[in-house]
N, C-alpha and C positions, 0 to 999 in steps of 0.2 A: 600880455604879461601873465594874466590869470591862467591861460592854457599852459604856459611854460611852468608855472608853479605846480599845476596839477600833474604834469608829466614828471617833474622832479619828485613829487610825493609818491607817485605810483612806482617809480624806479626804486625809491628808498624803501617802500613797503616790501617789495619782492626781495631786496637785498637782506632785509631783516628776517624774512621767512623763507629760507632756501628750500626747506622740505616741501612747503606748500607750492612753491614755484615749480619744483620738479614734478610734483603730482599733477599740476595743471598742464604742464608741457606734455606729460605722458598721455593724459586724457585727450588733449588736442590732437596728438599724433594718432591715437586710436580712432578718434572720430573721423579724421581725414582718411585713414586706411579703410575704415568701414564704408565711407562714401565712395571711395574708388572701387572697392569690390562690388558694391551694389550697382554702380554705373556700368561695370564690365559685364556682370552676370545677370542682372535684372534691371535693364535700363528703363523699363516702363515704370517700375517702382521708384527709381531715382527721379524720373520726370515728375511723378505725382508728388513725392515728398518735397521737392524743391519748386513745385508749381511752374515747371517749364511747359507752357501751353503755346499753341500757335496763334493765340490772340484773335482768332476769327470765329470762335464758338465751336469749332470742330473738335478741339481738345486733343489733337495728336494725329499721327500718321495712320492711315489704313494700309491695305495691301499696296506694295510698291507699284507705282504707276508704270505702265508700259511706255517707253519713250516713243515719240513720233518718228515715223519712218518716211521714206520717199518711194513714190510709185516706181521709179526707175530701178530701184534696188530689189524689187520683189522677184523678178524673173530669175535672178542669179542667187537667190537665197537658198540655204541648205534645205529649208522647209518653209512652206507657206500654206496658210489655212484661210480660205476665202469664203465669206458668207455673202452670197449673191442676192441682192435685193430685187424682189419682183417689181415689175412696172405696173402695179395695180394696188388696190387697197385691201387685198386679201392676205391672210396669214399663210405662210408657206415656207418650207425648208428647202434650201439648196446650198450644199457646201462642197467646195472643191479643195482637195488636198494635193499639193504638188511637191514632189521630191525629185529633183533632177528632171529626167524625162518621164517620170512615172506620175500619172494622175489618178486620183480616186475621186469619184463623184458620189456624194451621199444625198440621195433624194433629188427631186426636180419639181418643186412646187413654184408657184401656188396654183396655177391654172394651166389648162392645155395650151392656151395662147402664150404661156411663159416660155415655151420651148425656144422660140426665136431669140428672146432676150438672153436666155441661158447660153445658147450657142454663140451669140455675139460675144459674150464674156469669155466663154471657154476658148474660143479661137485665138484669143490673145495669148493663151498659155499652153493650150494643147495644140501645138503647131504641127504634129505629125498625124493628126486625125485619129489617134488611138487613145482610148480610155482604158487603162490597164484594169481598173476595178470600178464597178458600179454597185453601190449598196442601196437597196430599196428597203427602208426600215419597216414600213407597214402599209396597208392598203388604202389609207385615206387619200382622198383626191389631192389635198394640198401637199402631198409628198410624192405621188407618182404621176401626176397629170403631165408634167413636162417630159417624162420618159416616153409617153405615148404621143403627145403633141396633137395638132389638128390635122385634118385630112383635106386634100384637094385632089379631085379626080381619083379618089380611092387610095391615094398614097399619103401616109402619115409622115410628119416632119419631126417627130420626137427624137430625143437623145438616142434611144436604142435603135433607131432607124438611120441615124446620121453619122455615127462613129463606128470604128472598129472596136468592139468591146472584148477585152481579154477575159475577165471573170465577173460574173454577176453573183452577188450575195444577197439573197432575198429573205423576207420574213417566212416563217414556217406555216403560219395559220392566218386565216381570215374567215369571218362569218358573213362576208358580203355576197350578194347574189350575182349570178353570172348574166342574168337577163333582167330587163325592166318589165314592168307590168304589161307593156305593149309587145314584149317579146324581142326587144332589141338588145344587143350586147351592152352591158354596163361598162363603165370605165375600168373596173377591176378586170372584166373579161378582156377588154382591149389591152390592158397591161400584160396579161398572160400571153396574148397573141404577140405582143412586142417582144417579150422575153423569148418566145419560141423563134421569132425571126432572128434575133441576135444569136441564139444558140445554133440555128441552122447555118449561120454565117461565121461560126467558129468560136463563139463564146462558151466558156465553161460556166455552168449554172449550179449553184449550191444553195442550200438553206443555211441559216445561221446555226441551227442545231447540228447539221452535218459538219460545219466548220468546228464547232465546239468539240465534237467527237472525233474530228479528223478522219471522217469516213468518206468513202466513195471518191477519193482524190482531193477532198477539201482539207484545208488547214486551219488550225486554231489561230495561228499567227502567220502573217505575211510580211516579209521584209521588203521595204520600199526602196532601199538603196543597196549598192554593191558592198558597202562596208558592214552591213547588217547592224546598223546603229539606230535605224528608225523602223519601228514595227507597228503594224496594224493588227490589233488583238481583239478577236471576237469574244465577248464576255458571255457568261451563262445567264440566260433569262429563264426563270421558272416557267414562263408562259410560252416558251418555244415548244414545250411538250404538254401543256395543260391549257384548258379552255378558260377564257375570261369573258365576263359580260361587257368588257370595254375593249374595243379594237386597238386602242392605243397601247395596251399592255403587251401586244404581240411584237412590239418594236425591237428591231435588231439593235443591240448595244455594243459599242466599240470603244476601246481605249487605245489611243495613239501614243506610243512611247518613243522618246528620243534620248539616246544616251549622249550626254554632253562630254562627260569624262568618266574616269573610273569611280569618282565620288558623286557625280551628279547626273540625274536624268530628269527630263521634263515630261509631263504627262498631260494629255488633252482628252476630255471625255465627251462622248456623243451618245445620247440615250433616246433619240427620236422623241416620241410623245409619251414615254413611259409614265404611268400614273403611280400614286403612292404605294399601292400594293406591290407593283412591279419593282419600285425602288427599294422597298423593304427586302424583297427577295434578292435583288441585285447586290445589296450590301451583305446579306447573309451568305451568299454562295460564291462571292468573289473577294479577293484581296485587293481592295481599291486603294490607291495611293492618294495623297494630296495632289491637286492638279493646278497647272498654270491657267488652263482654259476649260470652261464648261459651257457647252451650248445649252442654254436654258431649256429644261424639259417643257414640251408642249407649249412653246411660244410664250412662256411666262404665265401660264394659267394658274388658278388657285389650287389646282389638284396635283400639280407636279412640282419638282424642285423642292422636296420636303426636307425637314430637318434630319430625318433618318439617313438621307444621302449627303446632304450638305455638311453635316457634322463630321463626316468621314473624309470627304474630298476637299473641303475647305478651299473653294476656288479663289484664285487671285483675280481672274478676269472672267466676265460672263457676257455672252452675246445672246440677245433675244431676237429671233427671226419672226417679226410680226409687224403689223401696222398699228402703232400705239393708239389706243382709244377707239378702235373700230368696233362698231356694234354688229359685226358679222355674226356673232354667236349669242350675244346677250345684250339686253338693254340696261343691265345692272352695271353702272359705271365702275364700281369697285372690282368687278370680275372681268372687265374688258382687258385685253392683253396690253401691256404686262400688268397683271392684277395687283391689287393692294396686298393681298396675302403673299404673293411672290416677293414683292418689295420688302415686306416686313421680315421675311425669312432670309433673303439674300443679303440684306443690309448688315447683318451680323458679321458677315465675312469679308465683304469688299464694297467699295464705292465704284469700282471699275466695271460698270455695266454699260453696254452699248446696244443700240437698237437700230434695225434697218430702216423702217418707214414710220410715218406718223399720219394720222388723218388730217385732212386739209379742206378748206372751203373752196379750193380751186375747182376747175372743171373736172379734173380727174378724180377728185375726192381723196387724194393722198399726196404726200411729198416725202422726199428723203429726209430721214432724221440723221443718221450717220451715213446712210446709203450702203454701198458695198463696203464690207468691213473685212480687213485683211490683217492677220497677225503673222509675222514671218520672223524666222530666226536666221541670223547671220553671225559667223564667227568674228572674233576680234581681228582688227588690222592695226597697222602701225599708226593710222590716222584716227581710228574710231573704235570705241568699245563695242564688243559683240553682244548678243543676247536677243531677246524678243523685242520686236518693234510693232507699232500699230500704224496702219494707214487706212483712212476712210475716204470714200469718193466725195462725200459732202462736207463733213467736218469731223473732228475728233471730240466733240462735246460729250461729256458723260451724261447718262440719262438723268441723273439728279439735277443737272444744271440746265436742262432744257425748259423752255416755256411750257411745254405740255405737262411735264412732271410737276412744275410749280403750281399749275392750275388744277391738277387732278390727283396728285399723290402726295403722301407724307411719309417720312421715314425717320423716326426718332433714333433708330440704330445708327444712322449715318452721322449722328452727332456724338457717338460714343468715342471715348479715348481708346488708344491702343490697349491700355491696361483693362478697360471695361470689356473689350472684346476678348482679351486673353482670359479674364476671369470667367466670362460666359462660356468660352470654348473649353475651358478646363473643368467645367462643371462646378 
């Protein structure tokens, strides 16, 4: 009864004050309209104002997750990018890009014995025995070892000896020696011999600087498909034509671009082991877009993947080619790949970070973290939405959710809300 009397009094009050009632209605309508506009144009502010949180301490969405894919769909995809995990505990890069019947191999690490592992993987996708393009980013062993391979009876089994190679794009410079102290050929020297072998068997060989200048038959951009929608673009690196005290800065840098429609293109960035100075020049001399995928610079080291680059490319997904936690290069746990400094920087932009291997107490000293990592793009069908999808040979667990990460790394940035990230990125 009391509630009914209160309701009658409220109605009576508004009837006696029609002007006030009209004013309140107008204010209410304006507030609703303002909320709708904020929701449409600034959803992150809307969420913060009305405390729409995910309830799990994460505070909101990060970069859109890549849906899980199926192994059987990779071969028929318009584009697939494969990060091949080495069967050892060493860091090393080896990336296969496949577009139709065209294959691009970027580097072949981590050790000379990795050649057989790489070939076993390649043969599932490179069924015609032809690698249209091979890119050797720089002369460090964890990038070129598998191109040379191991020898038996004087014959090497590396990639450059085992496939018909169309075009080799190699680094311009190296400060490495051609012979050891004992007078034997170094790995770098054996790499040059392998390149000569491929060239004698029909391969075109260019340096990255020749590609950038489109000189001597080289091209700055190579289309990988007949429709000219997917291009491999050699970027300018200051250290193609200048000396650096760090061999990593000589890395060939490449932007893979995929035209989805007249309004949309996807971009994927590969920078080898480029260090901070090289990344600064890369940003200065190239018009870099935001990217769907970034292969983490220098295996997630503390000296690569710096803010100068990340703030421009704002990667949505990052793949780290390393053995997480290995002491191969340092006993400093914070600097072991993927380093704490890398985590701090990349966490501002995405949680979608994946890693090939991880240290283990098993006999081999390593285990697959995500294992072989593949991102592939398929168009929409009547049954399924198209777009980028992720498949991993071991699992699709994000780095932040692994046991290794929880025991060895922290990242406050991965608890930021979307509005926190936007505020940071907008300065």
